[in-house]
KEKE-3310 file (N, C-alpha, C; in steps of 0.2 Angstrom, whole numbers, plus 5000, padded with zeros to 4 digits):
npx = (5004:5011:5020:5028:5021:5009:4992:4982:4983:4979:4977:4972:4975:4987:5000:5004:4994:4985:4995:5001:5004:5017:5024:5023:5030:5043:5046:5047:5058:5067:5067:5072:5085:5090:5090:5096:5106:5116:5127:5131:5120:5110:5115:5114:5100:5097:5102:5092:5092:5087:5093:5095:5096:5109:5121:5134:5150:5155:5166:5181:5185:5197:5199:5189:5193:5204:5198:5191:5200:5202:5191:5190:5184:5184:5181:5187:5175:5160:5155:5140:5126:5114:5101:5099:5093:5095:5102:5096:5099:5108:5119:5117:5125:5129:5138:5147:5152:5161:5157:5167:5173:5164:5164:5177:5180:5184:5192:5187:5189:5178:5171:5163:5151:5148:5140:5148:5152:5163:5173:5162:5154:5144:5150:5151:5159:5171:5173:5183:5182:5185:5179:5175:5172:5165:5167:5154:5145:5131:5124:5115:5117:5118:5128:5132:5140:5144:5143:5148:5140:5130:5133:5123:5121:5120:5118:5124:5125:5124:5134:5127:5131:5127:5128:5131:5130:5140:5134:5138:5148:5147:5143:5129:5123:5113:5106:5115:5120:5128:5125:5128:5129:5132:5137:5135:5141:5131:5134:5138:5126:5118:5125:5132:5146:5162:5162:5170:5173:5175:5175:5170:5181:5191:5193:5194:5182:5176:5164:5154:5142:5129:5116:5100:5097:5086:5069:5064:5075:5085:5098:5102:5114:5120:5132:5138:5144:5152:5148:5144:5153:5150:5146:5148:5153:5151:5139:5129:5134:5126:5124:5119:5116:5116:5112:5123:5119:5125:5127:5125:5137:5136:5142:5140:5127:5118:5123:5122:5108:5103:5109:5103:5089:5091:5093:5081:5072:5077:5074:5060:5057:5061:5052:5040:5041:5042:5029)
npy = (4994:5006:5007:5015:5014:5010:5006:5006:5016:5024:5039:5040:5029:5029:5034:5048:5058:5064:5066:5066:5051:5050:5059:5053:5041:5047:5051:5039:5034:5043:5042:5029:5030:5039:5032:5020:5019:5030:5034:5047:5055:5050:5052:5066:5067:5061:5071:5080:5087:5091:5081:5087:5100:5101:5097:5086:5078:5061:5058:5052:5048:5053:5062:5071:5075:5082:5092:5098:5105:5116:5123:5130:5140:5157:5170:5159:5147:5151:5148:5147:5149:5136:5140:5150:5152:5140:5140:5138:5122:5116:5105:5090:5083:5069:5068:5057:5055:5053:5051:5056:5065:5075:5080:5084:5092:5094:5092:5088:5080:5080:5071:5073:5074:5086:5099:5109:5124:5124:5131:5135:5123:5112:5102:5086:5084:5078:5083:5089:5095:5104:5102:5111:5106:5110:5109:5112:5107:5096:5080:5078:5092:5105:5111:5125:5127:5140:5142:5130:5120:5114:5121:5130:5137:5154:5153:5148:5135:5129:5119:5108:5101:5088:5082:5066:5056:5041:5027:5026:5015:5016:5029:5041:5055:5068:5081:5094:5085:5070:5053:5039:5021:5010:4995:4986:4975:4962:4962:4975:4982:4977:4978:4990:5000:5005:5012:5012:5022:5028:5044:5052:5059:5052:5054:5048:5042:5040:5033:5032:5021:5019:5019:5011:5000:5004:4998:4998:4998:5010:5014:5031:5043:5060:5070:5085:5097:5088:5084:5086:5098:5115:5132:5139:5131:5115:5102:5090:5074:5060:5046:5029:5016:4998:4982:4968:4953:4937:4920:4907:4897:4879:4872:4882:4884:4879:4885:4898:4899:4897:4908:4919:4916:4918:4932:4937:4932:4939:4952:4951:4949:4961:4970:4965:4968:4982:4985)
npz = (5000:5002:4992:4979:4967:4970:4968:4978:4988:5002:5010:5023:5030:5037:5049:5048:5041:5026:5016:4999:4989:4983:4992:5004:5001:4999:5012:5019:5013:5017:5031:5032:5027:5036:5048:5047:5037:5037:5049:5054:5051:5058:5071:5072:5071:5083:5092:5089:5077:5060:5047:5034:5037:5042:5034:5033:5032:5037:5050:5058:5075:5078:5068:5072:5084:5081:5073:5084:5091:5083:5085:5097:5110:5113:5124:5138:5143:5153:5169:5176:5188:5189:5190:5181:5164:5152:5136:5119:5109:5118:5127:5137:5150:5160:5174:5183:5200:5215:5233:5241:5232:5231:5244:5247:5235:5218:5202:5186:5171:5157:5143:5127:5113:5101:5090:5079:5069:5056:5045:5037:5037:5046:5059:5068:5082:5094:5111:5124:5141:5156:5172:5186:5203:5217:5236:5240:5232:5227:5225:5210:5207:5195:5183:5172:5158:5148:5131:5126:5120:5107:5091:5081:5066:5070:5083:5098:5109:5126:5138:5149:5164:5174:5190:5196:5210:5215:5223:5240:5250:5264:5269:5267:5259:5265:5261:5269:5278:5284:5284:5293:5294:5307:5314:5329:5341:5350:5364:5367:5364:5374:5386:5385:5380:5372:5356:5341:5327:5310:5302:5286:5282:5287:5300:5317:5328:5345:5354:5369:5372:5383:5386:5386:5373:5360:5357:5345:5332:5323:5335:5337:5335:5335:5328:5329:5316:5308:5296:5279:5269:5270:5265:5276:5286:5292:5290:5300:5307:5306:5315:5314:5324:5323:5329:5328:5325:5329:5325:5337:5343:5343:5354:5364:5366:5376:5388:5384:5383:5396:5403:5396:5401:5414:5415:5409:5419:5431:5427:5426:5439:5445:5439:5443:5457:5457:5452)
capx = (5000:5015:5024:5028:5017:5003:4985:4978:4986:4974:4981:4969:4977:4994:5000:5004:4988:4984:5000:5001:5007:5024:5026:5024:5036:5049:5047:5049:5065:5072:5068:5076:5092:5093:5090:5100:5112:5122:5127:5131:5114:5107:5118:5111:5093:5097:5103:5087:5092:5086:5099:5095:5098:5116:5124:5141:5153:5156:5173:5183:5186:5204:5198:5184:5197:5208:5194:5189:5205:5201:5184:5191:5180:5187:5185:5185:5167:5158:5151:5134:5121:5110:5095:5099:5090:5099:5101:5094:5104:5112:5120:5116:5130:5129:5145:5147:5156:5161:5155:5173:5174:5159:5166:5184:5180:5189:5192:5186:5188:5173:5171:5156:5150:5144:5140:5151:5153:5170:5174:5156:5151:5143:5154:5150:5166:5172:5176:5185:5183:5187:5173:5177:5167:5167:5164:5148:5140:5128:5121:5110:5119:5119:5133:5131:5146:5142:5146:5151:5135:5130:5133:5119:5120:5123:5116:5129:5122:5128:5135:5124:5134:5123:5132:5127:5135:5139:5132:5144:5147:5147:5139:5125:5122:5106:5107:5122:5121:5130:5122:5133:5127:5137:5135:5138:5140:5126:5136:5138:5119:5115:5129:5135:5153:5164:5161:5175:5171:5178:5171:5172:5188:5196:5194:5192:5177:5175:5157:5151:5135:5128:5109:5097:5096:5079:5066:5064:5081:5092:5100:5104:5118:5121:5138:5138:5150:5156:5144:5146:5156:5145:5150:5148:5155:5149:5133:5129:5135:5121:5126:5114:5119:5112:5115:5125:5117:5129:5124:5128:5140:5133:5144:5138:5120:5115:5126:5119:5101:5103:5111:5097:5084:5092:5092:5074:5069:5079:5071:5053:5056:5062:5046:5034:5042:5040:5022)
capy = (5000:5012:5007:5021:5013:5006:5009:5005:5020:5028:5043:5040:5023:5030:5039:5055:5058:5070:5067:5062:5045:5051:5062:5048:5037:5050:5052:5033:5033:5048:5039:5023:5032:5042:5028:5014:5020:5035:5035:5054:5058:5047:5056:5072:5066:5060:5077:5084:5092:5087:5080:5092:5107:5101:5092:5085:5071:5057:5059:5047:5051:5056:5068:5075:5078:5087:5098:5101:5110:5122:5126:5133:5146:5162:5169:5153:5146:5154:5144:5151:5146:5132:5143:5154:5149:5136:5142:5132:5118:5114:5097:5088:5078:5066:5067:5053:5058:5049:5056:5060:5071:5081:5082:5088:5096:5091:5095:5082:5081:5076:5071:5072:5076:5092:5101:5116:5126:5124:5133:5135:5117:5109:5096:5083:5083:5076:5089:5087:5101:5102:5105:5112:5104:5113:5105:5114:5105:5090:5075:5082:5099:5107:5116:5127:5130:5144:5142:5123:5116:5113:5127:5129:5144:5159:5151:5144:5132:5128:5112:5107:5095:5086:5078:5060:5053:5034:5024:5025:5009:5018:5035:5044:5062:5070:5088:5095:5080:5064:5048:5033:5015:5007:4989:4985:4968:4962:4963:4982:4984:4975:4980:4996:5000:5010:5010:5016:5022:5034:5049:5052:5062:5047:5056:5043:5044:5035:5035:5028:5019:5016:5019:5004:5000:5005:4992:4999:5000:5010:5019:5036:5048:5065:5073:5092:5099:5083:5081:5088:5105:5120:5139:5142:5126:5108:5099:5085:5067:5056:5039:5024:5009:4992:4976:4963:4946:4932:4913:4905:4890:4873:4870:4887:4885:4878:4890:4905:4899:4897:4915:4923:4915:4921:4939:4938:4931:4945:4958:4951:4950:4968:4973:4964:4972:4989:4986)
capz = (5000:5002:4986:4975:4961:4972:4966:4983:4993:5006:5015:5030:5034:5039:5055:5045:5036:5021:5011:4993:4989:4982:4997:5009:4999:5000:5019:5021:5011:5021:5037:5032:5026:5042:5054:5046:5032:5038:5056:5055:5051:5064:5077:5072:5073:5091:5095:5088:5071:5054:5043:5028:5040:5044:5030:5035:5031:5043:5052:5063:5082:5078:5064:5076:5090:5078:5072:5090:5093:5079:5087:5104:5111:5117:5130:5141:5145:5159:5173:5179:5192:5185:5190:5174:5158:5147:5129:5115:5107:5123:5127:5144:5151:5166:5177:5189:5205:5221:5238:5243:5228:5233:5251:5246:5229:5213:5195:5182:5163:5154:5135:5124:5106:5100:5084:5078:5062:5054:5038:5034:5038:5053:5060:5074:5085:5101:5115:5131:5145:5163:5176:5193:5207:5224:5241:5242:5227:5230:5220:5206:5205:5188:5181:5165:5155:5143:5124:5125:5118:5100:5087:5075:5063:5074:5090:5102:5115:5132:5141:5156:5167:5180:5195:5199:5214:5215:5230:5244:5255:5272:5270:5262:5260:5265:5261:5272:5283:5282:5287:5293:5297:5310:5317:5335:5344:5355:5370:5368:5364:5381:5392:5384:5379:5368:5349:5337:5319:5306:5297:5279:5282:5291:5307:5322:5334:5350:5358:5374:5372:5389:5387:5384:5365:5358:5355:5337:5330:5326:5340:5333:5338:5331:5330:5325:5312:5305:5290:5272:5270:5268:5265:5283:5291:5290:5293:5305:5306:5309:5315:5316:5326:5322:5332:5323:5329:5327:5327:5343:5342:5346:5361:5369:5366:5383:5392:5382:5384:5403:5404:5394:5405:5421:5414:5409:5426:5435:5424:5427:5446:5446:5436:5448:5463:5456:5452)
cpx = (5004:5020:5023:5022:5010:4997:4980:4980:4980:4977:4978:4972:4984:4995:5000:4999:4989:4990:4999:5005:5015:5027:5028:5030:5042:5051:5050:5056:5070:5073:5073:5084:5094:5094:5095:5106:5118:5122:5127:5125:5110:5109:5115:5103:5092:5098:5097:5087:5091:5092:5100:5097:5106:5120:5132:5144:5154:5164:5174:5184:5192:5203:5194:5188:5201:5204:5192:5194:5205:5195:5184:5187:5183:5182:5183:5178:5166:5154:5146:5130:5116:5103:5094:5096:5096:5098:5099:5100:5110:5113:5120:5121:5129:5136:5145:5153:5156:5159:5161:5175:5170:5161:5172:5184:5185:5188:5192:5186:5183:5173:5164:5156:5146:5145:5144:5152:5160:5170:5167:5152:5150:5146:5152:5157:5166:5176:5177:5186:5184:5181:5176:5171:5169:5164:5157:5142:5137:5126:5115:5111:5120:5123:5132:5138:5144:5146:5149:5146:5135:5129:5129:5118:5124:5122:5121:5126:5127:5129:5132:5127:5130:5127:5128:5132:5134:5137:5138:5143:5145:5143:5134:5124:5115:5106:5114:5124:5124:5127:5126:5129:5132:5134:5139:5137:5134:5128:5136:5131:5116:5119:5132:5143:5155:5164:5166:5173:5175:5173:5173:5179:5193:5197:5191:5187:5176:5169:5156:5144:5133:5120:5106:5096:5088:5076:5065:5071:5080:5093:5104:5108:5120:5127:5138:5144:5154:5152:5148:5148:5150:5149:5151:5150:5154:5142:5134:5131:5130:5123:5121:5117:5114:5116:5117:5124:5121:5126:5128:5131:5137:5135:5142:5131:5116:5117:5122:5111:5100:5104:5105:5091:5085:5091:5085:5070:5070:5075:5063:5052:5056:5055:5040:5035:5041:5033:5018)
cpy = (5006:5011:5013:5020:5010:5010:5009:5010:5024:5032:5043:5034:5023:5035:5046:5055:5065:5071:5063:5056:5046:5054:5057:5043:5040:5051:5045:5032:5037:5045:5033:5025:5035:5037:5022:5014:5024:5036:5043:5057:5056:5051:5063:5072:5065:5066:5082:5089:5088:5087:5085:5099:5107:5096:5092:5078:5067:5057:5054:5051:5055:5063:5073:5079:5084:5094:5102:5106:5116:5126:5129:5139:5151:5168:5162:5153:5149:5149:5148:5146:5142:5135:5148:5149:5146:5138:5136:5129:5116:5107:5096:5082:5075:5065:5063:5055:5053:5054:5060:5066:5077:5084:5086:5093:5093:5094:5089:5084:5077:5077:5070:5074:5082:5094:5108:5118:5127:5125:5132:5129:5115:5102:5093:5081:5080:5081:5086:5094:5099:5106:5105:5110:5106:5109:5107:5111:5098:5086:5078:5089:5099:5112:5118:5130:5133:5143:5135:5118:5116:5120:5126:5136:5149:5158:5146:5141:5131:5120:5112:5101:5094:5081:5072:5056:5045:5033:5023:5019:5010:5024:5037:5051:5064:5078:5090:5090:5074:5058:5041:5027:5011:5001:4988:4978:4968:4963:4971:4985:4982:4978:4987:4995:5005:5008:5015:5016:5028:5038:5048:5055:5058:5049:5050:5046:5038:5037:5030:5027:5015:5016:5013:5005:5000:4998:4992:5002:5005:5014:5024:5041:5053:5069:5080:5093:5094:5080:5084:5096:5109:5127:5142:5137:5119:5106:5094:5078:5063:5048:5034:5018:5004:4986:4971:4956:4941:4925:4911:4898:4885:4872:4876:4888:4884:4883:4897:4905:4900:4905:4919:4922:4918:4929:4940:4937:4937:4951:4957:4952:4957:4972:4972:4967:4979:4990:4984)
cpz = (5000:4997:4982:4969:4963:4970:4972:4989:4996:5011:5022:5034:5037:5045:5053:5039:5031:5017:5005:4993:4988:4988:5003:5008:5000:5007:5021:5019:5015:5028:5037:5031:5032:5047:5053:5042:5034:5045:5058:5056:5057:5071:5077:5073:5081:5094:5094:5082:5065:5050:5037:5031:5041:5040:5032:5034:5037:5044:5057:5069:5081:5074:5068:5081:5087:5076:5078:5092:5089:5081:5094:5104:5115:5118:5133:5143:5152:5163:5177:5183:5187:5185:5184:5169:5154:5140:5125:5112:5112:5124:5135:5145:5158:5168:5183:5194:5211:5227:5241:5239:5229:5240:5250:5240:5225:5207:5190:5175:5161:5146:5133:5117:5106:5093:5084:5071:5061:5047:5034:5034:5045:5054:5067:5077:5092:5105:5122:5135:5152:5167:5183:5198:5214:5229:5243:5237:5230:5224:5216:5204:5198:5187:5174:5163:5148:5136:5123:5123:5110:5097:5081:5072:5068:5081:5093:5108:5121:5134:5148:5159:5174:5184:5197:5203:5214:5223:5234:5249:5262:5273:5265:5264:5260:5266:5263:5277:5280:5287:5287:5297:5300:5314:5323:5337:5349:5362:5372:5368:5371:5387:5391:5383:5374:5361:5346:5330:5316:5302:5290:5277:5285:5298:5312:5327:5339:5354:5363:5373:5379:5391:5384:5376:5364:5356:5347:5335:5324:5332:5336:5337:5333:5333:5326:5322:5310:5299:5284:5273:5267:5267:5271:5288:5288:5293:5298:5302:5310:5309:5318:5317:5326:5325:5327:5327:5325:5329:5333:5342:5346:5353:5366:5370:5373:5388:5391:5384:5392:5406:5402:5399:5412:5420:5413:5415:5430:5433:5426:5435:5448:5444:5441:5454:5462:5455:5458)
residu = (UNK:UNK:UNK:UNK:UNK:UNK:UNK:UNK:UNK:UNK:UNK:UNK:UNK:UNK:UNK:UNK:UNK:UNK:UNK:UNK:UNK:UNK:UNK:UNK:UNK:UNK:UNK:UNK:UNK:UNK:UNK:UNK:UNK:UNK:UNK:UNK:UNK:UNK:UNK:UNK:UNK:UNK:UNK:UNK:UNK:UNK:UNK:UNK:UNK:UNK:UNK:UNK:UNK:UNK:UNK:UNK:UNK:UNK:UNK:UNK:UNK:UNK:UNK:UNK:UNK:UNK:UNK:UNK:UNK:UNK:UNK:UNK:UNK:UNK:UNK:UNK:UNK:UNK:UNK:UNK:UNK:UNK:UNK:UNK:UNK:UNK:UNK:UNK:UNK:UNK:UNK:UNK:UNK:UNK:UNK:UNK:UNK:UNK:UNK:UNK:UNK:UNK:UNK:UNK:UNK:UNK:UNK:UNK:UNK:UNK:UNK:UNK:UNK:UNK:UNK:UNK:UNK:UNK:UNK:UNK:UNK:UNK:UNK:UNK:UNK:UNK:UNK:UNK:UNK:UNK:UNK:UNK:UNK:UNK:UNK:UNK:UNK:UNK:UNK:UNK:UNK:UNK:UNK:UNK:UNK:UNK:UNK:UNK:UNK:UNK:UNK:UNK:UNK:UNK:UNK:UNK:UNK:UNK:UNK:UNK:UNK:UNK:UNK:UNK:UNK:UNK:UNK:UNK:UNK:UNK:UNK:UNK:UNK:UNK:UNK:UNK:UNK:UNK:UNK:UNK:UNK:UNK:UNK:UNK:UNK:UNK:UNK:UNK:UNK:UNK:UNK:UNK:UNK:UNK:UNK:UNK:UNK:UNK:UNK:UNK:UNK:UNK:UNK:UNK:UNK:UNK:UNK:UNK:UNK:UNK:UNK:UNK:UNK:UNK:UNK:UNK:UNK:UNK:UNK:UNK:UNK:UNK:UNK:UNK:UNK:UNK:UNK:UNK:UNK:UNK:UNK:UNK:UNK:UNK:UNK:UNK:UNK:UNK:UNK:UNK:UNK:UNK:UNK:UNK:UNK:UNK:UNK:UNK:UNK:UNK:UNK:UNK:UNK:UNK:UNK:UNK:UNK:UNK:UNK:UNK:UNK:UNK:UNK:UNK:UNK:UNK:UNK:UNK:UNK:UNK:UNK:UNK:UNK:UNK:UNK)
# end
């Protein structure tokens, strides 16, 4: 029904309606060529630009990097708050970071593809730039680098870098606070004792746990000024203590059961006397 010479063409039977048979056939050929034949044109469609608007030859990564050096933007890109509006034709890039990198701050090199005008032609090049990450930034923070996005005609887009933090095995950031999960032995939960642990900056903490362990875990301790860095200091370190229950060895089961029953009986007698 959609062949160029078909006599059964009905313009109402297709998703795009109201086209002549020849027009629809040309669109199908164009879509096939764009999606399957020429990778360069497919890349441009994925970036949101019609292929006929930006004709360009396919180049290798090495050629694109060489062209990228010719497309340097002067003056250097301006980093602006993400609350400002992003220009059209901008590129969005996810930048993975470690929690320690957000805590101390770092500088990361990021690579991406963008469109630039070189010698009157639009070229898809590989670009590498450096992003400054300060200790005050958080997961999901957006950094706008002016002028490092796609260049379409006279319009120069921006590069929007979104920070994505890897899951940390020991800590999680909640705003300006750090949350740490710490496991303690059953003996400390029952009898109290000293617990030793380290902060994200490798600082050692020693806490005395002498209060009864709550019926609904965890036991929570808050340490001021030991969380994430802020412009005016640091947030809190929230430590959640969970009891580590170990299996009782077979040779100690009878002895352990007798001891637990004695503790339970003593507690019940004290409770009855109080009532």
